[in-house]
C-alpha positions as CSV (number, residue, x, y, z in Angstrom):
1,R,90.8,64.8,107.9
2,L,92.2,61.4,106.3
3,L,93.3,62.9,103.3
4,A,95.2,65.8,105.5
5,A,96.4,63.0,107.8
6,A,97.9,61.1,104.8
7,L,99.7,63.8,103.0
8,L,103.2,64.6,104.1
9,I,103.6,68.2,104.0
10,V,107.1,69.5,104.7
11,A,108.4,73.5,103.9
12,L,110.3,73.8,100.5
13,A,113.3,75.3,101.0
14,P,117.2,74.3,100.3
15,P,118.4,71.7,101.7
16,L,116.0,69.1,100.7
17,L,114.8,67.0,103.5
18,A,116.5,63.4,103.2
19,P,117.3,63.8,99.8
20,N,118.9,60.3,99.7
21,K,115.8,58.5,100.9
22,A,114.3,56.0,98.8
23,L,111.3,56.5,96.7
24,T,107.9,54.4,97.3
25,G,106.1,52.6,94.9
26,Q,107.2,51.4,91.8
27,G,107.6,52.3,88.4
28,P,108.0,56.1,87.4
29,L,108.6,59.0,89.5
30,V,105.9,61.5,88.9
31,L,106.6,65.2,89.9
32,I,103.8,67.8,89.8
33,I,104.8,71.0,89.4
34,D,102.9,74.2,90.4
35,D,104.2,76.6,88.0
36,G,101.9,79.3,88.2
37,W,102.5,83.0,89.6
38,A,102.8,82.2,92.8
39,A,106.0,79.8,92.6
40,A,108.2,82.6,91.2
41,R,109.1,83.9,94.5
42,D,111.1,80.8,95.5
43,W,111.6,79.1,92.3
44,P,115.5,78.6,92.7
45,A,114.7,76.2,95.7
46,R,111.8,74.5,93.6
47,Q,114.3,73.8,90.8
48,D,117.0,72.4,93.4
49,A,114.3,70.0,94.4
50,L,113.4,69.0,91.2
51,R,116.9,68.3,90.4
52,Q,117.6,66.1,93.6
53,F,114.2,64.2,93.3
54,I,115.6,63.3,89.3
55,N,118.7,62.6,90.7
56,Q,117.2,60.1,93.1
57,A,115.0,58.5,90.3
58,D,118.2,58.1,88.4
59,R,119.9,56.2,91.1
60,E,116.9,53.8,91.6
61,N,116.7,53.4,88.0
62,R,113.6,54.8,87.5
63,A,111.7,57.1,84.5
64,V,110.3,60.4,85.5
65,I,107.3,61.8,84.6
66,L,106.9,66.0,84.5
67,V,103.5,67.4,84.7
68,P,103.2,71.5,85.2
69,T,99.9,72.8,86.5
70,A,100.0,76.2,84.8
71,P,98.6,76.7,81.2
72,Q,101.2,76.9,78.4
73,M,102.1,79.9,76.7
74,D,100.1,79.8,73.7
75,G,96.9,78.9,76.3
76,R,97.0,75.2,75.7
77,P,96.3,73.2,78.9
78,P,99.2,71.9,81.2
79,A,100.4,68.3,79.8
80,A,102.1,65.3,81.2
81,S,105.3,64.8,79.6
82,G,105.5,60.9,79.2
83,Q,108.0,58.6,81.1
84,L,111.4,60.7,80.5
85,R,114.9,58.8,81.0
86,P,116.6,61.3,84.1
87,S,118.8,62.6,81.5
88,E,116.0,64.0,79.8
89,A,114.1,65.3,82.6
90,R,117.0,67.4,84.1
91,I,117.2,69.3,80.9
92,I,113.3,69.8,80.8
93,A,113.6,70.8,84.4
94,A,116.3,73.1,84.0
95,A,114.4,75.2,80.8
96,M,111.4,75.3,83.0
97,T,109.9,79.2,84.2
98,P,107.0,80.2,86.3
99,K,104.1,81.5,84.5
100,P,102.6,85.2,85.0
101,W,99.2,83.8,85.6
102,P,97.3,81.0,87.8
103,T,97.8,77.0,87.8
104,D,94.8,75.3,86.6
105,R,95.0,71.9,88.9
106,A,91.9,70.9,87.1
107,L,93.6,70.7,83.9
108,A,96.6,69.0,85.2
109,L,94.5,66.4,86.6
110,A,92.8,65.7,83.1
111,A,96.3,65.4,81.9
112,I,97.1,62.8,84.6
113,Q,94.2,60.8,84.4
114,G,95.2,60.3,80.8
115,L,98.4,58.5,81.9
116,G,98.7,54.7,82.2
117,F,100.2,53.2,85.1
118,Q,100.9,49.5,86.1
119,G,101.3,49.4,89.6
120,P,101.0,52.3,92.5
121,V,103.7,55.0,91.7
122,S,105.6,57.5,94.0
123,T,104.4,61.1,93.4
124,I,105.8,64.4,94.6
125,W,104.1,67.7,94.2
126,L,106.0,70.6,94.9
127,N,102.9,72.8,95.6
128,D,102.9,76.8,95.6
129,G,101.0,76.9,98.8
130,L,97.8,78.3,97.1
131,G,94.5,76.6,97.9
132,D,91.5,75.8,95.2
133,G,89.0,73.4,94.4
134,S,90.9,71.7,92.6
135,V,93.3,70.7,95.3
136,S,91.6,67.8,97.0
137,P,90.5,65.9,93.9
138,L,94.3,66.0,92.4
139,A,95.4,64.9,95.8
140,E,92.9,62.3,95.9
141,T,93.7,61.0,92.7
142,L,97.3,61.2,93.3
143,Q,96.7,58.7,96.4
144,R,94.8,56.3,94.8
145,R,97.7,55.5,92.2
146,G,100.4,55.3,95.1
147,N,102.2,57.5,97.7
148,L,101.9,61.3,97.7
149,R,104.3,63.5,99.1
150,L,103.4,67.1,99.1
151,L,106.2,70.0,99.4
152,S,104.6,73.3,100.3
153,P,106.4,76.9,101.2
154,D,106.7,78.1,104.7
155,A,104.1,79.9,105.9
156,T,106.4,83.2,106.1
157,K,107.3,82.6,102.4
158,M,103.7,82.8,101.1
159,P,103.6,85.1,97.9
160,M,102.2,88.2,98.1
161,L,99.8,89.9,95.8
162,L,99.7,93.8,94.4
163,R,96.7,95.0,93.4
164,S,96.4,97.7,90.7
165,P,96.7,101.6,92.5
166,V,93.7,103.7,92.9
167,S,93.6,107.5,92.1
168,K,91.8,109.8,94.3
169,G,92.7,113.2,94.1
170,S,96.6,113.7,94.6
171,K,96.9,110.1,96.3
172,L,97.6,106.8,95.0
173,T,96.0,104.0,97.4
174,I,97.9,100.3,96.6
175,T,96.3,97.0,98.0
176,V,98.4,94.6,98.8
177,N,97.0,90.8,99.7
178,R,99.0,88.2,101.5
179,A,98.3,83.9,101.2
180,S,99.0,83.3,104.9
181,T,97.8,85.4,107.6
182,S,100.3,83.5,110.5
183,G,103.5,86.1,111.6
184,A,103.7,89.8,110.4
185,T,105.2,88.9,107.0
186,P,106.3,92.5,106.4
187,S,107.5,93.6,102.9
188,T,108.6,97.0,100.9
189,L,106.4,98.6,98.1
190,R,108.6,100.3,95.7
191,I,107.5,102.7,93.3
192,L,109.9,103.1,90.2
193,A,110.1,105.7,87.1
194,A,110.7,104.2,83.7
195,D,114.6,104.4,83.8
196,G,114.5,102.8,87.6
197,R,114.8,105.4,89.7
198,L,113.1,105.5,93.1
199,L,110.3,107.7,93.5
200,A,108.7,106.2,97.2
201,L,109.5,103.7,99.4
202,E,106.9,102.4,101.5
203,T,106.5,99.6,104.5
204,V,104.1,97.2,104.3
205,S,102.5,95.7,106.9
206,F,99.4,93.6,108.1
207,A,96.9,93.4,110.9
208,A,97.1,90.5,113.0
209,G,95.1,87.7,111.4
210,K,94.5,90.3,108.3
211,S,95.1,89.1,104.5
212,E,95.0,92.3,102.9
213,T,96.5,96.1,103.8
214,A,96.0,99.2,101.8
215,I,99.3,101.8,101.5
216,T,98.4,105.4,100.3
217,V,101.0,108.0,98.9
218,D,100.8,111.1,98.4
219,L,103.4,112.4,95.8
220,P,103.9,115.8,93.9
221,L,102.2,115.5,89.9
222,E,105.5,115.5,88.5
223,L,106.6,112.2,90.2
224,R,103.2,110.7,90.0
225,N,103.6,111.6,86.1
226,E,106.7,109.5,86.3
227,I,105.8,106.2,87.5
228,A,106.1,103.3,85.5
229,R,106.0,100.4,88.1
230,F,105.2,99.4,91.6
231,E,107.0,96.2,93.2
232,L,107.1,94.4,96.3
233,E,110.5,93.5,97.5
234,N,111.4,89.8,97.5
235,Q,108.6,88.8,95.9
């Protein structure tokens, strides 16, 4: 409860709240970026937030440290950037893209623990809204090193997960999970051919308080043989 009370949680959506508010703490600005699959949905908003925070650090003549939380493309653990000039941080942040796999915050914590700080620092965590067993240890470590501000997506903009379809007879069943059970969070399932043609369109809806729903599709065999891709709109 103390941890929850200490964290400042605001919605990650442009325009950023109070972008010109002075940063707290001393020394470099540490930016923790969840860049796994769940961050892809609102990645442009995350990059906009990164730009604004880096610009704020520039105005205050502070260095920036970037810490992604997803493993790297070659399988290596996430690594802290070290202290960067804001001009350098802008280039690196602009080149960042979400990875098609989960974050590993335990490995990100290990990278942060390797950083040496003199005095309290200001840390901002662009969180993807998903929880795991490493959230509390990471947040507690960041708090002990100074001030922590946590930015998470609005509950209505949390990511959804599309499971692999299951075939039974002439029918396909596709399961969809959502991260938040708040609100209706409707979506649309699109079934596409290899050339991009739309083969079927199905409404995705969740029962109140439920995080999972299943859609059953019955297509003629000739259309089923053309299926190349399932996707959720706006995800």
